[in-house]
Steps between C-alpha positions, in 0.01 A plus 500: 500500500564747218351263242180461702469878531556537127224249424264677741575839344439355152178338624376828647587688180325240283198510732470878468536476122230232484266714707535827308577395141212350304621199307732361769357213703639276773303191603599473868774562757700192398498614140608847609798362694596270211477793256718709733761223512497454123514879448809514722667220304412664168638833620818335627586288198310621193492876557878565471519316167192675359625840615836438332343384175255791493760763587519655151124554472488618862758765417315602184175542693674686783420222745130463421549149361593396853127516583430256217768265635341512846157430350644203311658357813172536688324331208755217510430459869126478430564246224707283735260523796170311490223710652672833428384670183555825315265601221701687241794731461351807668408308814854362510652845445297674770540198727877512461500869590289434811713202603817707460368794700355288782813284510727804524283652773489182709870429449575852615299444817672170574857616426489785750743421781 
């Protein structure tokens, strides 16, 4: 059940990003759910390795490089998902910020016991 909720939270966050960030496009609901699933897999398996490898530059930039890592992971998700596209670095950067904020907000609502 937790995995389904995680996919739905990712889907909602990607939907909001696609609606408010120019340059992010999702073809349809099926594509959105597939992108949410792939984004979850990328965050589970690729993100820890990338964060570890980018730790020195993240420290040098006082954590700001973390935004670039998130943008890259969102771009990787778009590259792996047919029908989900991101036009350029700035769209990916702002999209990653929106996805993070919406995801944290929705996760906070769900985790309240």
